[in-house]
Backbone atoms as SQL, in Angstrom:
CREATE TABLE atoms (id INTEGER PRIMARY KEY, chain TEXT, resi INTEGER, resn TEXT, atom TEXT, x REAL, y REAL, z REAL);
INSERT INTO atoms VALUES
  (1, 'A', 1, 'MET', 'N', -20.388, 12.745, -4.189),
  (2, 'A', 1, 'MET', 'CA', -19.011, 12.347, -3.986),
  (3, 'A', 1, 'MET', 'C', -18.564, 12.798, -2.592),
  (4, 'A', 2, 'GLU', 'N', -17.897, 11.920, -1.868),
  (5, 'A', 2, 'GLU', 'CA', -17.444, 12.254, -0.521),
  (6, 'A', 2, 'GLU', 'C', -16.166, 13.077, -0.569),
  (7, 'A', 3, 'LYS', 'N', -15.982, 13.916, 0.437),
  (8, 'A', 3, 'LYS', 'CA', -14.790, 14.753, 0.507),
  (9, 'A', 3, 'LYS', 'C', -13.622, 13.923, 1.011),
  (10, 'A', 4, 'ILE', 'N', -12.438, 14.238, 0.505),
  (11, 'A', 4, 'ILE', 'CA', -11.216, 13.533, 0.881),
  (12, 'A', 4, 'ILE', 'C', -10.410, 14.452, 1.788),
  (13, 'A', 5, 'THR', 'N', -9.953, 13.909, 2.921),
  (14, 'A', 5, 'THR', 'CA', -9.119, 14.692, 3.831),
  (15, 'A', 5, 'THR', 'C', -7.680, 14.684, 3.334),
  (16, 'A', 6, 'PHE', 'N', -6.879, 15.565, 3.887),
  (17, 'A', 6, 'PHE', 'CA', -5.472, 15.636, 3.507),
  (18, 'A', 6, 'PHE', 'C', -4.754, 14.316, 3.792),
  (19, 'A', 7, 'GLU', 'N', -5.106, 13.658, 4.889),
  (20, 'A', 7, 'GLU', 'CA', -4.473, 12.396, 5.260),
  (21, 'A', 7, 'GLU', 'C', -4.828, 11.280, 4.283),
  (22, 'A', 8, 'GLN', 'N', -6.001, 11.360, 3.663),
  (23, 'A', 8, 'GLN', 'CA', -6.451, 10.330, 2.729),
  (24, 'A', 8, 'GLN', 'C', -5.939, 10.562, 1.314),
  (25, 'A', 9, 'LEU', 'N', -5.344, 11.722, 1.058),
  (26, 'A', 9, 'LEU', 'CA', -4.932, 12.093, -0.287),
  (27, 'A', 9, 'LEU', 'C', -3.947, 11.119, -0.936),
  (28, 'A', 10, 'PRO', 'N', -2.870, 10.682, -0.270),
  (29, 'A', 10, 'PRO', 'CA', -1.947, 9.748, -0.929),
  (30, 'A', 10, 'PRO', 'C', -2.622, 8.441, -1.358),
  (31, 'A', 11, 'GLU', 'N', -3.469, 7.906, -0.506),
  (32, 'A', 11, 'GLU', 'CA', -4.163, 6.663, -0.845),
  (33, 'A', 11, 'GLU', 'C', -5.144, 6.887, -1.994),
  (34, 'A', 12, 'ALA', 'N', -5.825, 8.026, -2.000),
  (35, 'A', 12, 'ALA', 'CA', -6.780, 8.331, -3.068),
  (36, 'A', 12, 'ALA', 'C', -6.070, 8.485, -4.408),
  (37, 'A', 13, 'ILE', 'N', -4.915, 9.134, -4.400),
  (38, 'A', 13, 'ILE', 'CA', -4.151, 9.306, -5.631),
  (39, 'A', 13, 'ILE', 'C', -3.651, 7.961, -6.131),
  (40, 'A', 14, 'ALA', 'N', -3.164, 7.107, -5.231),
  (41, 'A', 14, 'ALA', 'CA', -2.697, 5.779, -5.628),
  (42, 'A', 14, 'ALA', 'C', -3.831, 4.979, -6.256),
  (43, 'A', 15, 'LEU', 'N', -5.006, 5.048, -5.666),
  (44, 'A', 15, 'LEU', 'CA', -6.167, 4.350, -6.204),
  (45, 'A', 15, 'LEU', 'C', -6.545, 4.890, -7.578),
  (46, 'A', 16, 'LEU', 'N', -6.533, 6.212, -7.720),
  (47, 'A', 16, 'LEU', 'CA', -6.856, 6.838, -8.995),
  (48, 'A', 16, 'LEU', 'C', -5.864, 6.425, -10.085),
  (49, 'A', 17, 'LEU', 'N', -4.571, 6.436, -9.758),
  (50, 'A', 17, 'LEU', 'CA', -3.560, 6.027, -10.732),
  (51, 'A', 17, 'LEU', 'C', -3.719, 4.562, -11.118),
  (52, 'A', 18, 'GLU', 'N', -4.025, 3.722, -10.151),
  (53, 'A', 18, 'GLU', 'CA', -4.228, 2.300, -10.434),
  (54, 'A', 18, 'GLU', 'C', -5.422, 2.106, -11.363),
  (55, 'A', 19, 'LYS', 'N', -6.506, 2.834, -11.116),
  (56, 'A', 19, 'LYS', 'CA', -7.689, 2.729, -11.968),
  (57, 'A', 19, 'LYS', 'C', -7.393, 3.223, -13.384),
  (58, 'A', 20, 'MET', 'N', -6.645, 4.323, -13.491),
  (59, 'A', 20, 'MET', 'CA', -6.302, 4.840, -14.820),
  (60, 'A', 20, 'MET', 'C', -5.422, 3.853, -15.578),
  (61, 'A', 21, 'THR', 'N', -4.469, 3.251, -14.899),
  (62, 'A', 21, 'THR', 'CA', -3.606, 2.258, -15.526),
  (63, 'A', 21, 'THR', 'C', -4.431, 1.072, -16.013),
  (64, 'A', 22, 'ARG', 'N', -5.359, 0.643, -15.194),
  (65, 'A', 22, 'ARG', 'CA', -6.222, -0.485, -15.559),
  (66, 'A', 22, 'ARG', 'C', -7.055, -0.156, -16.796),
  (67, 'A', 23, 'ILE', 'N', -7.631, 1.032, -16.842),
  (68, 'A', 23, 'ILE', 'CA', -8.437, 1.452, -17.994),
  (69, 'A', 23, 'ILE', 'C', -7.574, 1.528, -19.247),
  (70, 'A', 24, 'GLU', 'N', -6.385, 2.113, -19.133),
  (71, 'A', 24, 'GLU', 'CA', -5.494, 2.216, -20.289),
  (72, 'A', 24, 'GLU', 'C', -5.119, 0.843, -20.830),
  (73, 'A', 25, 'LEU', 'N', -4.788, -0.077, -19.953),
  (74, 'A', 25, 'LEU', 'CA', -4.417, -1.417, -20.403),
  (75, 'A', 25, 'LEU', 'C', -5.592, -2.168, -21.008),
  (76, 'A', 26, 'LEU', 'N', -6.757, -2.002, -20.422),
  (77, 'A', 26, 'LEU', 'CA', -7.939, -2.659, -20.975),
  (78, 'A', 26, 'LEU', 'C', -8.266, -2.103, -22.355),
  (79, 'A', 27, 'LEU', 'N', -8.146, -0.787, -22.529),
  (80, 'A', 27, 'LEU', 'CA', -8.398, -0.175, -23.831),
  (81, 'A', 27, 'LEU', 'C', -7.365, -0.618, -24.863),
  (82, 'A', 28, 'ALA', 'N', -6.141, -0.852, -24.409),
  (83, 'A', 28, 'ALA', 'CA', -5.074, -1.286, -25.320),
  (84, 'A', 28, 'ALA', 'C', -5.129, -2.792, -25.571),
  (85, 'A', 29, 'GLY', 'N', -6.069, -3.473, -24.929),
  (86, 'A', 29, 'GLY', 'CA', -6.187, -4.922, -25.138),
  (87, 'A', 29, 'GLY', 'C', -5.261, -5.744, -24.262),
  (88, 'A', 30, 'GLY', 'N', -4.722, -5.127, -23.228),
  (89, 'A', 30, 'GLY', 'CA', -3.812, -5.832, -22.327),
  (90, 'A', 30, 'GLY', 'C', -4.557, -6.619, -21.269),
  (91, 'A', 31, 'LYS', 'N', -3.798, -7.287, -20.412),
  (92, 'A', 31, 'LYS', 'CA', -4.420, -8.054, -19.334),
  (93, 'A', 31, 'LYS', 'C', -4.821, -7.133, -18.191),
  (94, 'A', 32, 'ASP', 'N', -5.713, -7.604, -17.363),
  (95, 'A', 32, 'ASP', 'CA', -6.249, -6.827, -16.248),
  (96, 'A', 32, 'ASP', 'C', -5.187, -6.726, -15.152),
  (97, 'A', 33, 'PRO', 'N', -4.616, -5.518, -14.912),
  (98, 'A', 33, 'PRO', 'CA', -3.544, -5.394, -13.920),
  (99, 'A', 33, 'PRO', 'C', -4.026, -5.578, -12.486),
  (100, 'A', 34, 'ILE', 'N', -5.328, -5.417, -12.235),
  (101, 'A', 34, 'ILE', 'CA', -5.834, -5.561, -10.875),
  (102, 'A', 34, 'ILE', 'C', -5.670, -7.001, -10.397),
  (103, 'A', 35, 'ASN', 'N', -5.940, -7.944, -11.250),
  (104, 'A', 35, 'ASN', 'CA', -5.857, -9.347, -10.857),
  (105, 'A', 35, 'ASN', 'C', -4.556, -9.997, -11.307),
  (106, 'A', 36, 'GLU', 'N', -3.609, -9.194, -11.713),
  (107, 'A', 36, 'GLU', 'CA', -2.359, -9.714, -12.233),
  (108, 'A', 36, 'GLU', 'C', -1.510, -10.343, -11.129),
  (109, 'A', 37, 'MET', 'N', -1.066, -11.543, -11.377),
  (110, 'A', 37, 'MET', 'CA', -0.152, -12.219, -10.462),
  (111, 'A', 37, 'MET', 'C', 1.274, -11.899, -10.907),
  (112, 'A', 38, 'LEU', 'N', 2.117, -11.556, -9.945),
  (113, 'A', 38, 'LEU', 'CA', 3.485, -11.152, -10.235),
  (114, 'A', 38, 'LEU', 'C', 4.481, -12.183, -9.718),
  (115, 'A', 39, 'THR', 'N', 5.580, -12.327, -10.433),
  (116, 'A', 39, 'THR', 'CA', 6.690, -13.139, -9.934),
  (117, 'A', 39, 'THR', 'C', 7.419, -12.323, -8.880),
  (118, 'A', 40, 'THR', 'N', 8.346, -12.941, -8.185),
  (119, 'A', 40, 'THR', 'CA', 9.097, -12.205, -7.167),
  (120, 'A', 40, 'THR', 'C', 9.923, -11.087, -7.796),
  (121, 'A', 41, 'ASP', 'N', 10.461, -11.310, -8.987),
  (122, 'A', 41, 'ASP', 'CA', 11.220, -10.258, -9.672),
  (123, 'A', 41, 'ASP', 'C', 10.325, -9.054, -9.967),
  (124, 'A', 42, 'GLU', 'N', 9.134, -9.314, -10.512),
  (125, 'A', 42, 'GLU', 'CA', 8.209, -8.242, -10.850),
  (126, 'A', 42, 'GLU', 'C', 7.717, -7.515, -9.593),
  (127, 'A', 43, 'ALA', 'N', 7.432, -8.274, -8.540),
  (128, 'A', 43, 'ALA', 'CA', 6.950, -7.671, -7.295),
  (129, 'A', 43, 'ALA', 'C', 8.026, -6.798, -6.660),
  (130, 'A', 44, 'ALA', 'N', 9.258, -7.276, -6.645),
  (131, 'A', 44, 'ALA', 'CA', 10.362, -6.493, -6.084),
  (132, 'A', 44, 'ALA', 'C', 10.561, -5.208, -6.875),
  (133, 'A', 45, 'GLN', 'N', 10.444, -5.292, -8.190),
  (134, 'A', 45, 'GLN', 'CA', 10.587, -4.106, -9.031),
  (135, 'A', 45, 'GLN', 'C', 9.450, -3.122, -8.771),
  (136, 'A', 46, 'LEU', 'N', 8.223, -3.617, -8.649),
  (137, 'A', 46, 'LEU', 'CA', 7.072, -2.757, -8.357),
  (138, 'A', 46, 'LEU', 'C', 7.258, -2.025, -7.035),
  (139, 'A', 47, 'MET', 'N', 7.791, -2.723, -6.036),
  (140, 'A', 47, 'MET', 'CA', 7.969, -2.137, -4.715),
  (141, 'A', 47, 'MET', 'C', 9.246, -1.314, -4.593),
  (142, 'A', 48, 'GLY', 'N', 10.164, -1.480, -5.535),
  (143, 'A', 48, 'GLY', 'CA', 11.422, -0.744, -5.489),
  (144, 'A', 48, 'GLY', 'C', 12.377, -1.273, -4.439),
  (145, 'A', 49, 'ILE', 'N', 12.327, -2.591, -4.213),
  (146, 'A', 49, 'ILE', 'CA', 13.219, -3.216, -3.227),
  (147, 'A', 49, 'ILE', 'C', 13.975, -4.363, -3.895),
  (148, 'A', 50, 'SER', 'N', 14.967, -4.889, -3.198),
  (149, 'A', 50, 'SER', 'CA', 15.716, -6.022, -3.738),
  (150, 'A', 50, 'SER', 'C', 14.898, -7.303, -3.591),
  (151, 'A', 51, 'LYS', 'N', 15.263, -8.283, -4.379),
  (152, 'A', 51, 'LYS', 'CA', 14.568, -9.567, -4.330),
  (153, 'A', 51, 'LYS', 'C', 14.780, -10.241, -2.970),
  (154, 'A', 52, 'SER', 'N', 15.973, -10.090, -2.404),
  (155, 'A', 52, 'SER', 'CA', 16.230, -10.700, -1.097),
  (156, 'A', 52, 'SER', 'C', 15.378, -10.046, -0.001),
  (157, 'A', 53, 'SER', 'N', 15.161, -8.730, -0.103),
  (158, 'A', 53, 'SER', 'CA', 14.280, -8.050, 0.866),
  (159, 'A', 53, 'SER', 'C', 12.858, -8.566, 0.741),
  (160, 'A', 54, 'LEU', 'N', 12.426, -8.792, -0.492),
  (161, 'A', 54, 'LEU', 'CA', 11.083, -9.327, -0.717),
  (162, 'A', 54, 'LEU', 'C', 10.962, -10.730, -0.123),
  (163, 'A', 55, 'TYR', 'N', 11.974, -11.555, -0.310),
  (164, 'A', 55, 'TYR', 'CA', 11.940, -12.910, 0.260),
  (165, 'A', 55, 'TYR', 'C', 11.872, -12.863, 1.789),
  (166, 'A', 56, 'LYS', 'N', 12.596, -11.934, 2.399),
  (167, 'A', 56, 'LYS', 'CA', 12.530, -11.796, 3.856),
  (168, 'A', 56, 'LYS', 'C', 11.121, -11.421, 4.300),
  (169, 'A', 57, 'MET', 'N', 10.498, -10.515, 3.548),
  (170, 'A', 57, 'MET', 'CA', 9.141, -10.080, 3.880),
  (171, 'A', 57, 'MET', 'C', 8.142, -11.231, 3.730),
  (172, 'A', 58, 'THR', 'N', 8.314, -12.026, 2.705),
  (173, 'A', 58, 'THR', 'CA', 7.389, -13.154, 2.517),
  (174, 'A', 58, 'THR', 'C', 7.640, -14.238, 3.559),
  (175, 'A', 59, 'ALA', 'N', 8.892, -14.411, 3.976),
  (176, 'A', 59, 'ALA', 'CA', 9.200, -15.411, 5.006),
  (177, 'A', 59, 'ALA', 'C', 8.589, -15.018, 6.353),
  (178, 'A', 60, 'ARG', 'N', 8.507, -13.702, 6.619),
  (179, 'A', 60, 'ARG', 'CA', 7.893, -13.212, 7.856),
  (180, 'A', 60, 'ARG', 'C', 6.369, -13.098, 7.726),
  (181, 'A', 61, 'ASN', 'N', 5.846, -13.470, 6.572),
  (182, 'A', 61, 'ASN', 'CA', 4.409, -13.366, 6.277),
  (183, 'A', 61, 'ASN', 'C', 3.901, -11.926, 6.360),
  (184, 'A', 62, 'ASP', 'N', 4.752, -10.973, 5.993),
  (185, 'A', 62, 'ASP', 'CA', 4.322, -9.577, 5.929),
  (186, 'A', 62, 'ASP', 'C', 3.383, -9.363, 4.747),
  (187, 'A', 63, 'LEU', 'N', 3.615, -10.104, 3.680),
  (188, 'A', 63, 'LEU', 'CA', 2.821, -9.994, 2.462),
  (189, 'A', 63, 'LEU', 'C', 2.137, -11.322, 2.171),
  (190, 'A', 64, 'PRO', 'N', 0.901, -11.282, 1.665),
  (191, 'A', 64, 'PRO', 'CA', 0.257, -12.534, 1.265),
  (192, 'A', 64, 'PRO', 'C', 0.890, -13.060, -0.024),
  (193, 'A', 65, 'THR', 'N', 1.153, -14.335, -0.051),
  (194, 'A', 65, 'THR', 'CA', 1.766, -14.949, -1.223),
  (195, 'A', 65, 'THR', 'C', 0.926, -16.119, -1.709),
  (196, 'A', 66, 'TYR', 'N', 1.216, -16.525, -2.923),
  (197, 'A', 66, 'TYR', 'CA', 0.554, -17.669, -3.540),
  (198, 'A', 66, 'TYR', 'C', 1.649, -18.619, -4.013),
  (199, 'A', 67, 'LYS', 'N', 1.522, -19.889, -3.658),
  (200, 'A', 67, 'LYS', 'CA', 2.532, -20.887, -4.030),
  (201, 'A', 67, 'LYS', 'C', 1.856, -22.091, -4.675),
  (202, 'A', 68, 'PRO', 'N', 1.448, -21.956, -5.937),
  (203, 'A', 68, 'PRO', 'CA', 0.850, -23.118, -6.594),
  (204, 'A', 68, 'PRO', 'C', 1.905, -24.207, -6.763),
  (205, 'A', 69, 'GLY', 'N', 1.601, -25.398, -6.319),
  (206, 'A', 69, 'GLY', 'CA', 2.573, -26.487, -6.385),
  (207, 'A', 69, 'GLY', 'C', 3.567, -26.433, -5.240),
  (208, 'A', 70, 'GLY', 'N', 3.495, -25.405, -4.402),
  (209, 'A', 70, 'GLY', 'CA', 4.317, -25.331, -3.210),
  (210, 'A', 70, 'GLY', 'C', 5.722, -24.828, -3.389),
  (211, 'A', 71, 'LYS', 'N', 6.123, -24.397, -4.599),
  (212, 'A', 71, 'LYS', 'CA', 7.500, -23.990, -4.767),
  (213, 'A', 71, 'LYS', 'C', 7.650, -22.526, -5.192),
  (214, 'A', 72, 'LYS', 'N', 7.248, -22.195, -6.397),
  (215, 'A', 72, 'LYS', 'CA', 7.430, -20.842, -6.913),
  (216, 'A', 72, 'LYS', 'C', 6.438, -19.884, -6.246),
  (217, 'A', 73, 'VAL', 'N', 6.937, -18.694, -5.873),
  (218, 'A', 73, 'VAL', 'CA', 6.135, -17.710, -5.140),
  (219, 'A', 73, 'VAL', 'C', 5.598, -16.658, -6.103),
  (220, 'A', 74, 'TYR', 'N', 4.301, -16.361, -5.955),
  (221, 'A', 74, 'TYR', 'CA', 3.657, -15.295, -6.718),
  (222, 'A', 74, 'TYR', 'C', 2.993, -14.343, -5.738),
  (223, 'A', 75, 'LEU', 'N', 2.866, -13.107, -6.159),
  (224, 'A', 75, 'LEU', 'CA', 2.183, -12.099, -5.351),
  (225, 'A', 75, 'LEU', 'C', 1.175, -11.384, -6.240),
  (226, 'A', 76, 'LYS', 'N', 0.055, -10.989, -5.644),
  (227, 'A', 76, 'LYS', 'CA', -0.986, -10.293, -6.378),
  (228, 'A', 76, 'LYS', 'C', -0.730, -8.786, -6.297),
  (229, 'A', 77, 'ARG', 'N', -0.820, -8.121, -7.437),
  (230, 'A', 77, 'ARG', 'CA', -0.546, -6.686, -7.507),
  (231, 'A', 77, 'ARG', 'C', -1.389, -5.897, -6.495),
  (232, 'A', 78, 'THR', 'N', -2.666, -6.219, -6.389),
  (233, 'A', 78, 'THR', 'CA', -3.536, -5.477, -5.459),
  (234, 'A', 78, 'THR', 'C', -3.119, -5.687, -4.011),
  (235, 'A', 79, 'ASP', 'N', -2.652, -6.894, -3.673),
  (236, 'A', 79, 'ASP', 'CA', -2.181, -7.156, -2.309),
  (237, 'A', 79, 'ASP', 'C', -0.980, -6.281, -1.979),
  (238, 'A', 80, 'ILE', 'N', -0.081, -6.147, -2.947),
  (239, 'A', 80, 'ILE', 'CA', 1.121, -5.331, -2.732),
  (240, 'A', 80, 'ILE', 'C', 0.744, -3.864, -2.549),
  (241, 'A', 81, 'ILE', 'N', -0.140, -3.362, -3.411),
  (242, 'A', 81, 'ILE', 'CA', -0.539, -1.957, -3.336),
  (243, 'A', 81, 'ILE', 'C', -1.271, -1.675, -2.029),
  (244, 'A', 82, 'GLU', 'N', -2.150, -2.574, -1.610),
  (245, 'A', 82, 'GLU', 'CA', -2.854, -2.400, -0.332),
  (246, 'A', 82, 'GLU', 'C', -1.867, -2.412, 0.834),
  (247, 'A', 83, 'TRP', 'N', -0.886, -3.313, 0.795),
  (248, 'A', 83, 'TRP', 'CA', 0.097, -3.386, 1.870),
  (249, 'A', 83, 'TRP', 'C', 0.923, -2.102, 1.909),
  (250, 'A', 84, 'LEU', 'N', 1.360, -1.626, 0.739),
  (251, 'A', 84, 'LEU', 'CA', 2.142, -0.389, 0.696),
  (252, 'A', 84, 'LEU', 'C', 1.337, 0.785, 1.265),
  (253, 'A', 85, 'ALA', 'N', 0.067, 0.860, 0.910),
  (254, 'A', 85, 'ALA', 'CA', -0.776, 1.953, 1.400),
  (255, 'A', 85, 'ALA', 'C', -0.986, 1.861, 2.909),
  (256, 'A', 86, 'SER', 'N', -0.968, 0.660, 3.466),
  (257, 'A', 86, 'SER', 'CA', -1.191, 0.489, 4.904),
  (258, 'A', 86, 'SER', 'C', 0.055, 0.822, 5.735),
  (259, 'A', 87, 'GLN', 'N', 1.184, 1.029, 5.083),
  (260, 'A', 87, 'GLN', 'CA', 2.442, 1.269, 5.792),
  (261, 'A', 87, 'GLN', 'C', 2.759, 2.750, 5.942),
  (262, 'A', 88, 'ARG', 'N', 1.763, 3.597, 5.826),
  (263, 'A', 88, 'ARG', 'CA', 1.969, 5.043, 5.925),
  (264, 'A', 88, 'ARG', 'C', 2.342, 5.440, 7.352),
  (265, 'A', 89, 'HIS', 'N', 3.320, 6.329, 7.453),
  (266, 'A', 89, 'HIS', 'CA', 3.730, 6.874, 8.737),
  (267, 'A', 89, 'HIS', 'C', 3.386, 8.359, 8.765),
  (268, 'A', 90, 'SER', 'N', 2.934, 8.833, 9.891),
  (269, 'A', 90, 'SER', 'CA', 2.562, 10.241, 10.026),
  (270, 'A', 90, 'SER', 'C', 3.805, 11.124, 9.991),
  (271, 'A', 91, 'SER', 'N', 3.635, 12.307, 9.425),
  (272, 'A', 91, 'SER', 'CA', 4.732, 13.266, 9.395),
  (273, 'A', 91, 'SER', 'C', 4.867, 13.913, 10.776),
  (274, 'A', 92, 'LYS', 'N', 5.971, 14.596, 10.970),
  (275, 'A', 92, 'LYS', 'CA', 6.202, 15.288, 12.242),
  (276, 'A', 92, 'LYS', 'C', 5.099, 16.312, 12.494),
  (277, 'A', 93, 'ALA', 'N', 4.694, 17.040, 11.454),
  (278, 'A', 93, 'ALA', 'CA', 3.642, 18.051, 11.598),
  (279, 'A', 93, 'ALA', 'C', 2.311, 17.398, 11.993),
  (280, 'A', 94, 'GLU', 'N', 2.001, 16.234, 11.424),
  (281, 'A', 94, 'GLU', 'CA', 0.759, 15.537, 11.772),
  (282, 'A', 94, 'GLU', 'C', 0.781, 15.059, 13.221),
  (283, 'A', 95, 'ILE', 'N', 1.921, 14.548, 13.665),
  (284, 'A', 95, 'ILE', 'CA', 2.054, 14.075, 15.048),
  (285, 'A', 95, 'ILE', 'C', 1.909, 15.248, 16.020),
  (286, 'A', 96, 'GLU', 'N', 2.548, 16.372, 15.673),
  (287, 'A', 96, 'GLU', 'CA', 2.438, 17.560, 16.521),
  (288, 'A', 96, 'GLU', 'C', 0.986, 18.047, 16.599),
  (289, 'A', 97, 'GLN', 'N', 0.272, 17.996, 15.468),
  (290, 'A', 97, 'GLN', 'CA', -1.126, 18.420, 15.454),
  (291, 'A', 97, 'GLN', 'C', -1.983, 17.474, 16.296),
  (292, 'A', 98, 'GLN', 'N', -1.721, 16.177, 16.217),
  (293, 'A', 98, 'GLN', 'CA', -2.451, 15.202, 17.027),
  (294, 'A', 98, 'GLN', 'C', -2.201, 15.444, 18.514),
  (295, 'A', 99, 'ALA', 'N', -0.948, 15.748, 18.861),
  (296, 'A', 99, 'ALA', 'CA', -0.613, 16.027, 20.259),
  (297, 'A', 99, 'ALA', 'C', -1.321, 17.292, 20.736),
  (298, 'A', 100, 'LEU', 'N', -1.325, 18.313, 19.897),
  (299, 'A', 100, 'LEU', 'CA', -2.002, 19.562, 20.242),
  (300, 'A', 100, 'LEU', 'C', -3.506, 19.331, 20.411),
  (301, 'A', 101, 'ASP', 'N', -4.095, 18.566, 19.515),
  (302, 'A', 101, 'ASP', 'CA', -5.527, 18.242, 19.617),
  (303, 'A', 101, 'ASP', 'C', -5.822, 17.485, 20.909),
  (304, 'A', 102, 'TYR', 'N', -4.952, 16.545, 21.266),
  (305, 'A', 102, 'TYR', 'CA', -5.154, 15.754, 22.476),
  (306, 'A', 102, 'TYR', 'C', -5.089, 16.639, 23.720),
  (307, 'A', 103, 'VAL', 'N', -4.066, 17.492, 23.768),
  (308, 'A', 103, 'VAL', 'CA', -3.889, 18.370, 24.928),
  (309, 'A', 103, 'VAL', 'C', -5.058, 19.344, 25.030),
  (310, 'A', 104, 'THR', 'N', -5.542, 19.819, 23.904),
  (311, 'A', 104, 'THR', 'CA', -6.670, 20.753, 23.907),
  (312, 'A', 104, 'THR', 'C', -7.943, 20.075, 24.411),
  (313, 'A', 105, 'LYS', 'N', -8.157, 18.850, 23.997),
  (314, 'A', 105, 'LYS', 'CA', -9.380, 18.131, 24.379),
  (315, 'A', 105, 'LYS', 'C', -9.293, 17.517, 25.775),
  (316, 'A', 106, 'ASN', 'N', -8.086, 17.292, 26.268),
  (317, 'A', 106, 'ASN', 'CA', -7.892, 16.632, 27.559),
  (318, 'A', 106, 'ASN', 'C', -6.975, 17.473, 28.453),
  (319, 'A', 107, 'PRO', 'N', -7.460, 18.592, 28.960),
  (320, 'A', 107, 'PRO', 'CA', -6.606, 19.437, 29.799),
  (321, 'A', 107, 'PRO', 'C', -6.267, 18.743, 31.132),
  (322, 'A', 108, 'LEU', 'N', -5.117, 19.138, 31.673),
  (323, 'A', 108, 'LEU', 'CA', -4.714, 18.588, 32.960),
  (324, 'A', 108, 'LEU', 'C', -5.641, 19.078, 34.060),
  (325, 'A', 109, 'LYS', 'N', -5.923, 18.209, 34.993),
  (326, 'A', 109, 'LYS', 'CA', -6.779, 18.575, 36.126),
  (327, 'A', 109, 'LYS', 'C', -5.929, 18.588, 37.386),
  (328, 'A', 110, 'TRP', 'N', -5.651, 19.787, 37.878),
  (329, 'A', 110, 'TRP', 'CA', -4.810, 19.941, 39.053),
  (330, 'A', 110, 'TRP', 'C', -5.660, 19.808, 40.308),
  (331, 'A', 111, 'LYS', 'N', -5.087, 19.188, 41.317),
  (332, 'A', 111, 'LYS', 'CA', -5.778, 19.007, 42.599),
  (333, 'A', 111, 'LYS', 'C', -5.309, 20.009, 43.606);
């Protein structure tokens, strides 16, 4: 098993929770949540945003959507989770550490 860094921890936990949810639903005889297609209402609820915010995001093509028949919009649960995980921002402490690492590795050269 590979070691997980502190920066990878949130994504690893999200993946673990998703896998556990999938196993629980499969054991209970439910549908496979990994391949589950969501309506805009369900997707907005999953993301914790308003439906109008979701529509703005889909209009800007921030999220991949599916439009069978060209009208009603569906989103795939895995696409949403992957997009959410890709939107991570570094904390102030992480940025400061990166700056310190950069300065340490690249000292100024005075002439």
